[in-house]
C-alpha positions in Angstrom: 37.1 53.8 92.1 35.5 55.5 89.1 35.1 59.2 88.7 32.0 60.9 87.3 31.2 64.6 86.8 27.8 66.1 87.2 26.6 68.5 84.5 26.8 71.3 87.1 30.5 70.4 87.9 31.4 70.4 84.2 29.8 73.8 83.8 31.8 75.0 86.8 35.0 73.9 85.1 34.0 75.7 81.9 33.3 78.9 83.8 36.5 78.8 85.7 38.4 78.2 82.5 36.7 81.1 80.7 37.4 83.4 83.5 41.1 82.6 83.6 41.3 82.6 79.8 40.4 86.3 79.8 43.9 86.9 80.9 45.8 83.8 79.9 44.4 81.0 77.7 47.3 78.5 78.3 47.1 79.1 82.0 43.4 78.4 81.9 43.8 75.0 80.2 46.6 74.1 82.7 44.5 75.2 85.7 41.4 73.2 84.6 43.5 70.2 84.1 45.0 70.6 87.6 41.4 70.6 89.0 40.6 67.5 87.0 43.7 65.8 88.2 42.9 66.6 91.8 39.5 65.0 91.3 41.2 61.9 89.9 43.3 61.7 93.0 40.1 62.0 95.2 38.7 59.0 93.3 41.7 57.0 94.3 41.2 57.8 98.0 37.7 59.1 98.4 37.5 59.0 102.2 40.7 61.1 102.4 38.6 64.2 101.5 37.1 66.1 104.4 33.4 66.2 105.1 31.8 69.3 103.7 31.3 71.7 106.6 27.9 72.9 105.3 26.5 69.3 105.5 26.9 66.5 108.1 26.7 63.6 105.6 29.8 61.4 105.5 29.3 60.7 101.8 29.6 64.4 100.8 33.3 65.2 100.8 35.7 67.7 99.3 39.3 68.2 98.4 41.0 71.5 97.9 43.3 72.9 95.3 44.6 76.3 96.4 41.4 78.4 96.7 39.1 76.0 94.9 36.8 73.4 96.5 36.0 70.2 94.6 32.9 68.7 96.2 31.9 65.1 95.5 29.6 62.4 96.6 31.0 59.0 97.5 29.1 56.0 96.1 29.8 52.2 96.2 32.1 52.1 93.2 32.4 55.8 92.0 32.6 59.3 93.2 30.6 62.0 91.5 31.9 65.5 91.5 28.9 67.8 92.0 30.5 71.3 92.2 33.8 73.1 91.8 34.0 76.6 93.2 36.2 79.2 94.9 36.6 78.5 98.6 35.5 82.0 99.7 32.0 81.1 98.5 29.6 78.9 100.4 28.5 75.5 99.1 25.8 76.3 96.5 22.4 75.7 98.1 20.8 74.6 94.9 23.2 71.7 94.5 21.5 68.6 96.1 24.0 65.8 95.8 22.6 62.4 95.0 24.6 59.2 95.1 26.2 58.5 91.7 24.7 55.6 89.9 26.9 52.5 89.5 26.1 51.8 85.9 28.5 52.7 83.1 
């Protein structure tokens, strides 16, 4: 299954990387890559992620990496990551996941 990133999710990764880079730039690059790798794993087995507790839609799922939540929407042939954020935060209300389009 294909993996797509929303603009919001890409911005989330940039912000996470910037925050970690304040203390350690190489660690920031490694951590962002680990988040991307976890999303790639989710694309391989999209239904393995748990349903997001704040929603009751089976197509909105998440995988965890330590304290981070990677939220994605499952489509017919792709998943779209819609947000990446620390687990102590609630799912951002302004994120309204839509099914990813199936065109390249």
